[in-house]
N, C-alpha and C positions, 0 to 999 in steps of 0.2 A: 511235767508237767502231762496227763495221757491224752490222745485225739478228743477222747468223750468229752471230760470237760473244757479240752479246746474249741471244741464245737458250741459247748453248753453256752461260753462268757463268751462266746466270738459277737455276737450284736451289743451289747458293753464297751467293747472295745471302740475309742475315739479315733481310729484311723480306716481311714477305707483299704479295705480290707476282704476279701473273698478267696473262697477256695471252690475250684473245679476237679470235675473228675477227665480222664482219659478224653471223655467224648467233648470237651470245653465247655461243660453244663455246668452251671454255678450250684456249688451242692450247698453252700451255706455263703453269709456273707456279714461284715456289719452292719449297723442302721446310717453311718458316715460314709460307705461305699453307696449306698440308692440315691445319699442326697449329691452325693458329689454329679455322678453319673447320668442323674436325671431319671430314674428308672421307675416305671408308673408302680401302680399298688398292683394289678395284674399277673405284670412282669412279675412283679414279688411272688405269687400264690402260687404263679407255674416255674417249671423248671426252665432257665436260657440260658440259652447258648450263647457266649462272651464276645462270640462275632458279632450276633446280634444287636450287640450296644453299640450304640452311631458314635455314644462320646470318646470310644476309645479308640485309638488309634490302632492303622492296622500294623505297623510295626510291633507292638505289644501283643498280638495276637501271634502272630510268627514267632517272637520267644520264647511265648507256652508254649507253641508246638516243639520252638527246638529242643525244651526242656525236656517233655513228655516223652519224646524221643528220643530221649540219652543221650543229645547232640552235647547238651551244655548240665554242668551240674548245678550254677546261681548265676544268675544276673541281678548285680545293683547297680544303682545309681546311674542308669540309663535315664536321661531327660528328655523327656518330647511333649511337643505340646499337641492338643488338639484342633479341632475344626473351629474349638470356639476360643481359641486362643486361651488354653487354662493350663498351665504348666504343672506337670509331673512327674515325681523321680522314684521311677519304680524298680521294684525289689521282688525277684522273682526265682523261686525254690522248688524243686519237684518234692512231692509227698511221697511215702515208701509204707510198705504193709512189713509184718514182722519179718516175713521172708526177704524186704530187702529189693523188691519188686515196686516198682513206681505205679502209684497209683491215681497219680494227679496233681495239680500243684498250687503252690499259697502262690496269691498275687497280692501283694501291696503296695498302694498308690500314695504320696505322698504329694500333698498339695505346696509346689512350690511358686504357685502364679506369682504373690505378692511380692516374692524375692527378685523373681526374673525381672520384672515391672519395674522393680527398682533398680535392677542394671539397668535396663533398657535405658531409664531416666536418668542414671547417672551418666550414662553415656553419652545420650543426648545434650544433658545440662551441659556436659563439661564442650561441645561441639558448641553449641548455640552461646555459651558464656566467652570463649575462645580463651579457655585455659592452657598454657603450657606447662610445661616444669623445667628444672635445669637445676645442675648440680656444678658444685664448685668441689674439685677433690685436691687437697693442701698437701698430700702425698706426694702427687704428682703433678701437684699445677696445673690439672687441665681442667678443663671446661665443658661439660655436656648441655647441650640444650635439644628440647624438643623439636618435635617440626613444628607442632604450633607457635612453640615459642622464635622460632623462625619467621612464618608466615607473620607475626605481629610483628614483629622487626622487619620485613619486606627483604629480606636477603633470601638465597639461595638455598635449597633443603642440603643442598654439598660444604653450604659456607660450614668453617670449623673457625669458633668463637675462641676468643682469650680474654685475660679478664682487661686488661687498659680497652681493647675494644670494644665491650660489654660494656663497661663505664663508660665510655666516652658515647656511647646511644643515647646517654640522658642529657637531658638538654642543660646546656653549660648556666651555672649560676648556682641558686638552692638546691634545684632539683640532682644536679649531680654530686653538690657538695653534700645532700642527705644520704643518698643511696652508699656514696664513699663512710660515711661515718657508719651507717648501721652495719656494711660487713665489716670496717675495722671491730666492732663494738661484740658481734658477732664471734670474731676468730680469737676477740682478745678479753672479751667481761663473759664469752658462751650466751650473747643476751640475743635472742630472738624479734622478728620483725616483721609488721605488716606496713607499707605506705601507698600513699594515690602522689603520682611521681607522675612528667611527662618527660617522653624520649623523641627525639628525632631521627625517623626510621631510616634506612639505608638509601630510600625514595626521596627523602628532604621532607617528610610530612610531622608535621608535630600531631602527638596524639598522647591520651592518657592512658596510663598503667597504674594494676592494682600488687604490686611486687611482695611476695610472702618469702621468709626466708628463714631459718631456723639450723641451730649448730651442732654439729655431733662432735658429742665431748670424750672422749676416750684416754682413761689416765691423765684427769683431769688437763688435756690437751686437746683444741680443736681437728680434728681433721680430716671433716666437710661438712660443707655448707650447701643445703638445697632447701628448694622450694617448688614453687608456684610463679607464675606470670600473666596474668590476665588483663586484657585488652576491654577496657571500661570507657573509651573514647565516649560513643554516642551517651551512656550515663551520667557521668561528669558534665562535658558540656552540659545536658540537661538541667544537672543538678543547678552546677553554677548559672544559669538561664533562668531558671525557678528562681533560687535565695536575691537575684536581681529582679527581676519580676515582685519577687513576694517585698524585696525593702522599697521596690516604688511603688509600690501599692500602698502598702505601710505611710509611708511618706503621703501618697496621695489623699487615701481617705482619710488620713487627719489631717493636713492643709487646703485641701478642698470641702471638708467637713461632709463627704458621702455616708448616708443613712444605710445600715445592712439591717434587711430583715428576712425571717425563716416561717415560713408557714409548714405546722407537720397536719397533713391530710387526714390522718388518720385518728389522730386526739384531737384534733382540730385545735390546734394550739399556734397562736402567734408570737414569736421572739421577734422583739428590737432592739440595737443596740442603744447607745445613750447616743447618737449622734440622731440617732430619729427620734427620740424623746424632745431635743434638743430642737431640731426642726420644726416640729409640728405643736413646741411651745404645752407640751401635755405632761403631767407633775404626777410625784406616786400617788398622791392620796386622790386626783382623777382616775389612772389606771385603776388605781384597786375600785375606784366607786362604781364605775362605767365600764371599764373594760376598756383595751386597747384601737379595738373594731369599734365600737360606738364614740369612743372619744376623737379617732379619725374622721371618720364620717361626718360628727357634726363640723371638721373644720374644712371640707371641703366644700367650694364653689359650684355655683350651679353647673356644672361638667356633666351632667347625665347619666351618671355612672350612681348615684345614691342610693337612689331606689333599685336598683340593677343587682346590689351586690346584696345582699340577706345574708347568704348563709355560704360561707366559701367553703365549706368542704363539700357543694353539690352546685356551684357556682365558677365549674374549675374553667370554660369556656369564657366569662366575663370575663376573666382574670389578662385575656390578648391586651384589654383594654388598658392594661397596665404598663406595657411598653410604651409609652406614651409620655405627652408633653400635659400637665391640666394644673387651676390655679388653685391655692389654699390661701386661708385666712388666718392664721395663726393666734392674732390677737383679738380679732373682728375689726380692726381699724386698720389694716394692710391687707394688698393682693403680694404674693409669691409665686413664684413658676418654681414647678414640679416636675423633675425627671426622673420618669423611671423604669427598669426593666427588670427582668425577671426570669431566670431559666425552671425547667421539672428536673425533679430527679424519682427514678422509679426502679421499681424493685423488679424481677427479674420474668417478672410475667405481663411487663410492658404496664402496669399499672403506677400512677401518679404517685407517690409519697411522702413525696416535702417538694417546696417553692424557696427558691433563695431569690430574695433581689436587691436592687439597691434602690435607692431615693437621694437625689441631689438638688437642692436650692442654684436655680439656673435663671434667678429675677436680675441680677444681675448684667447676665449673658440678654438677655430679652431686653435690657434697658439699651446696652450697647448694639443691640440691634436695630432699634429705633430710631437711636441716633445716626447710624450707618446711615438709615435709610432715608435722613436727612441731609448726609453729608453729601450719599448721592447724587441728591438734586443739587446741591452746593457744585460738586464735581461738573457733572451734566453742562452748568451753566458755564463754567471754567473754562470747560472744554470746547462750546461749541464757540467762545467768543473769545478764543485766543490769540493770539497775531503770531504765535509761532504752532508750525503743523502739526495736528496732532491726530492719531488714531489708535485706535483700539485692535488688536493683532490678534486670532484665534492660535494657540500651538501647531494650528497646521498652514500656515501662514496665511492665512485667507483673512484679507477687512471684515469687520465687525461695525466698526465706525470708524467716520474722518468727519473733522472740521474742514470748515470753509477754506481757511490758512493753507492747508496742505493742497486744496483742489487748487488755488491760485496759485501755489507754486509749480505745479503739475501741467494747469493750462486742463485739467477736466472736470466735469460735472461732479456732484457726488454722484450720483448713479452707477456713471460711467467705472468712476473708480475701483466702486463697491465690487462691480464685476472684476475683477481683476486681484491680483496679488502681489505682494510684493517685489517679485522675479519681476512680473511684468514692466515694470519703468524702473529696474535697476540695472547699471550701466552691464555692459556684459564684461569685461573685465572685475567687476567688482563683485561678481554674486555670491564667491564662497569668502568674500572678506568677512571678519569677524563671525562665522559660521562654529567656529569650536565654543566662542563663548554664547553663543547663540543657544547653542547644544547644553552647555551649563547652567542656562538661566534657567530652561526650559526643565531641567532636573533640581532645578530647586538648591541648585551648588552656588550660585552667586544671584544677590539681590540685585544688579543693573550694569552696567556698561556702557563705552561711549566709543565711538570710532565714526572716525571721517569717509565716508561714501562719496560714490556717485549717484547721479538717477537722469534717465531720460525723460523732458516732458513731452508732450502731446505735439511737439513741431520737430520733435528730435535732437533740439538742444539740450546739452549735457546741462545740469542742476549739480550744482558742488554744495554738500549740506555738511552738517553735524548731526549723527544720530544718537540719540541717546533711548534706552530701552531699556526697560523698569518691567520688571513680575510683578503682578498682581496675583495674589492669594483668595482663596476661598475662607470660609471659618474653619477650617481642617488641618489650615495651614499650606496646601497645595497650591502650586502653581496652576491658575485656571486660563488667563490668558495675559497678553499681556500691554502695555503701553510703550508707542513710540511716540516722541519728540524730533521732528526733523527741521534743524533750524538752516537756511537758507543763507549759503554762504557766499554763493555767487559771484557778486559785485567783489566781494574782498579778495575770494581765488584769482580771477583777472587781474585787479590791480595786482595783486603777487606777482603773476605773471609778465606785466607790464614793466617791476621793477626787475624780476630777475633778467628779461631783455634787455632792459638799458644796462644794466650791471655787467651781461656778455659784451655787449657795446661798449664797455668803458673798457674790459677786459680784453678784449682785440684793438683797442685803439691803443691801449699800453703797451700790448705789445708791437703792434706797429711804431710805439714811439722809441720802444727798445730797440728793432731792426733801425728804424731812422738814425737814434742817438751811436750805433753800432758802424755804423755805413761810415756817418760822419768822421766816428773818431777813427776807425781803424781802416776804411777803405782810402777815405782820404789821404790818410796818413799814409796807406802804400803810395799814392798817387805822387806827394808832396814827395816821398824819398826822391821815387824815383825821378821825377823835374830832378828833384836838387843832385841824382847824380848824373844825369845828363846835361846840366850848366856844366859841373865841375868836367867831366871830361871833355867839353866841346870846349873851355876855358886851355884845360891843358893841351889840346890836340894839334899839332903843326901841320899835319898832312892835308890838304884839299881836297881828297876824296873823302877821308871822313869823317873831315867836317860836315860836311853835303850831308855824310847819313846821319851823322850828329842829328844838324839842324831836322833834318827828318824825323828821326826817332822824336825829335823835339818834340815838332809839330804832329805827332800820330799821341805823343803821350797827351798833349795840351787840347786834343779832343776828345782822346780817352776821358780826360778829367771832366771836359764839357758832360760827357753821357752818364757818366755818377750823378753829375750834379741834378740832370735832367732826370735820372731815374731815382731821385729822392723825393718827387713828386708824387711816382707811385705807390711809395711805400706810405709813404703819409695816408695817401687814399685811400688806401685795405686798410679795411677793418671787418665788419661784422662775416662777410664771406669772403677767405683766400682764394678761394675756390673758383668764385667768380672773374677773378682777375688773372687768371692762365691764359697764357699765349703759345701758339706753336715758336719753337726758336731750332735755329739749326745749331748742333751739340758742338759740331766742328767749330765751326764761325766763332761760339760762344768762348771758347774753350783756346783755339786761336788768340781771339782777340785778347782776352788777360793775359797769354804769357806776352803778347806782345808790348800789353799796357805795361808790366815791368819788367820788360827787357835789360836795364840797364841793371837790375839789381841781377838779374840771371847772368846777364854777362861780368857781375863784378864777382860773383861764386864761382865765376866760369861752367856753370853746370849743365848736364847733359839734360835736354828733353825727349823724350821719347812720345810721342801723341797716335796710338794708333786708332783714330773714328772714323770713321768712314763719311763722307761728306754727304749722305743722305739722311743721316738717325736727326733725328729732331724730339724735342720732348716739349711737356706742358708744364711752363714755367712761369714763375712772376721774374720777369727779365731783371730785375733789381738783385732779386733774392739771387739767382743763379751766379750774378757776376758777384754778388759775395761771397757766396761760395765757395765759387772756383777760386776767386782771389785768395781768401782764407786757407785755403788748404795748399796753394802756392807758395804764398809768405810763409804760411807755416813749416812746409819744408825746407824754405831756404832761413829759417830764423834758427831750426835746430837742426843744420847740418853737421855729419862730424867732421871734426878737424883733422881725422886721420887718412881720408878719400873724398874722392871728387865727385858730389853730389850729380846723382841720376834721381829721375822722375820716369817713372812709365804712367802713361794713360792709354788706359781701354774701355771700350764700351761693351755689352754684352745683350742681345735679348731674354728676359727672363721669362715670360708671355706674350698672349698677345695686346698686352694692356701695360707691362712693366719694360722697363730699361735701366740696366746693372751699368753702371760707374765705380771702376776699379781707376784709385789713386793712389800709387806707391810710390815711396822714398826709400833709399839706403842712409837714412840718417841715425841718429843720437838713440831713436827708440824711446818707447813708454814700459814702464815696470806695470807689469795690469795686474801682481799679486798686490801691489800697493795702492795703486792706484786705480784698479781696473771700477769700482764700484762707481766712482766720482770723478768718472771722463769726463760726462756734458755739463757738472754741475758751474754753475755761477761763480767766477774768482777763483776757478781751482787750476794753479798752474803746475807742472810736473818736472820743472826744469827751471834752471838759472840763468835767465837772461834778462837785460836792461829794458826791451820793450815787451816782456810778459805781463799781460793784463788778465789772463785765468776766463777772458768772456767769449774768447774765440770759436771755441768747439760748443758751447752753451748756445748762440747765437744761430751756426749753422744746423744745428739741431732742429729750434727752434723755426726756423726758415725752411727745412723742408720738411720736414711734418706739415708745418700750415702749406704746403703747395701738394700734399695728401703720398709724402715720401717716407725714408727711412735712412736711417744711417750708423754703419757698428765699424769695426774698425778691428784689426789683430794687429801684433808690434809685439816684437823683445829689443830688449835692451842690448845696443851697440850695432844692430845688426839693420833697421828699418819697419818701417810703421806703413798698412795698408789700407785706406780706407774705403768702402765701400756702401755706395751710396746708390738708393731705387727711384728713379722718376718716372713720374706717368710719359709713357709715349706722346710723341706728338701727333697732330692729325695731316 
C-alpha cells in the first residue's frame, strides 16, 4: 500500500493513529485518534501540533522527537498513562520518502486502560483477600510459602516450612485429617481440592482458611503440588454467625407466629406471609374481594390511625406509627395486641422503594404484664409486712426501698437508712465478703447467693446476719436491681459463742486434770521411790553419822512430798488462762530442790550432776508445772542412763533476749533414734526404750505444760551418746 492509499483510508482505521511532520504537526489521523484525546472540531480543521494536545504525555512527545532526529528507528510497547489515568501502549516509527529521508513519524496509541485497571484490581484483590501461594516439590521434598502465606500462619518471613510442620498447623481432628487426605489423594490419585479449614497459627490463634491444591502430573507421576492459601476467617465467622442467626430466626418465626410483610412503594403492592393472614383472620376470598389493606384496616380498633392511612404510597411519614403496639379485633368479639416494626429500603438516590416489616401477637405478654402489676402490689404488701429484714438495692449498691424489719434490726429510721448504702452499715472486715458473687449476680451469671455477714447498728453493736441476695430482672431478662433479705441471727451467734467458751473452759480443765493425773502418777511415784530408797538405806546403815544424814534427807524428802501435794491444788485451779497463774520463781532454787528431792535415786545411780545456773535467774512459771518438768527430765536421765558409763547430767541456762531464757538439760545416756522416732517424740503413750517403768506420757505432759506457760521445748539426741533438751521460759520479774 502506497502512502496516498494509506492516507486516504486512515480515518477509517479503528486504531488511534496519527501522522506528524518534522515540525510535529498532525497531518492526518484516524477518527479514533481525536475521540481518544478529546480534540475539538476547530482543532481538527486546523493543523494541530502534537505538543499542544494536553492529554498526550510529555514522554511521548520526546520519543517522537528522538525518532524524527534519527536517534531511534522504532519505539514499540512503550506503556504510560496520561493525566486522565488512561493507559496507552505507544508504537512510534519514522516515515521516509523515496530517498530514504525522514519526513515525519507514524504514532499509534493502543488503549490498554481496561487491561491495566484489571491488573491493578487483581493485585489489590489479592492483597485485600489475603491470598498466599504455596508449592510442594515432590522431587526435592521442598516446600515454598509466599510471604502472604507466612503472614497468615503468623510466622516470620524467614521461616522455612516443611511438610510435617505445615500439616500440624491445621487444627487437630477433622481439619488435620481432611488436609492430610487431600494431599494424599492429590499425590496418589491426581485429584485437586478446595477446602475451608481451620488452622492454629504460630501465635496460637485459630483462624479459618481456604486451601486450594492442584497436582502436576508428568508421565503418570505427580511431581509437584501447588495452590493458594487464603485467610477467610472474618468471612467464615460471619457466615457461621449468619447461619446460626438464620436458623434461630426461622425457628423463632415459626414458633412465635411472627408475621412478615413487604410493601412495594413503586407498584403500590402489599405482600403478606401466611402468618399475617392467620394473625388477622383474613381468608383468600376476603383478600381477593376487598384487598389486603382494606381488610386489615377493618380489623383495627380505634387506634387513631385508620383515617390517617389512605394511600401507603403517599403517606410514608405516617408509617412511623407502625413502630408501635396497637389493638385489633380479628373476629369482632375479642381484642388482641399487635406489636409492629418495619424498616425502609432505598435505591441509590435515597428514594424509599420498599418497606419490610413484622407483626407479632403480644396479647399473652400484655396479659402477663397485667398479672405482673397485680403481683407487684402483692409483693409490696409482703415486702413491707415481712418479719425478715428486706431491701431493694440498685446495681450501684444504693437503697431503693427498705421495710420496717430491717430498720428495727439496725436501729435506723427508714429515711436515715435510705440516705446510706450497704457499705455504710457493713462491718469493716466484711466489706469485700461475697463481692465476687455479687459481681456474678449483677452480670446475670447467677440468680442468687447466700452468705453470713456482720453489720454495725446505729449504736455501734455488731449485728450477725444471714444475707440472701436475689437478682430481679426486667422483661428483657436483664438484671435491673437486687432483692436482699437480712435474717438477724445475733442471738444465735451469741449463744454459740457462749457454748464455744464453755467448751474451751472444759478443754482447759481436761488439760489440768491430765496434768494433775500425771503429777499424781509420775511425780508422786518419784517421791515414793525416793522415800522407799532412803528408808532402805537407813535400815541398812550402821554408821551413826550416815544415819543422821539419811534421817535429814528423809525429812527433806517428806517435806518435798508435802510441797508437791500442796501444788496439786494449784494444778486443779489452773483452767481458762494459764498465763494469769504464772509466778516468778528462782530458777536455781527450783532445780536444786528437785535434785535434792530425788537425791536417793541420784545416789543409787552414782550420777554426777553439774548445775551451772546463776542464783539470780528467775522465770515466770506455774510452780507445780516447773517442778513436774524438772522432775521428769531428771528421772528420764536416771531411768535411761547407759549401763556402760557413769551418768553425767549437765544443766545450764542462758538469756535468749530481754523476755526469754533457755534451759539446756544434757545427759550422756542411751539417746533416742530420731530417724525412727523424731516425728512422735512428744506424742502420748510413745516410748523409745524398753524399761519396766516407761509409760510414754512424760514428754507429752512436759510439752503440754511448758507451752501452757508460753514456752517451748525441743531436743537433739544421738543413740548411745546422750540427749540434750532445750527449754524456753519467760523471764521472771
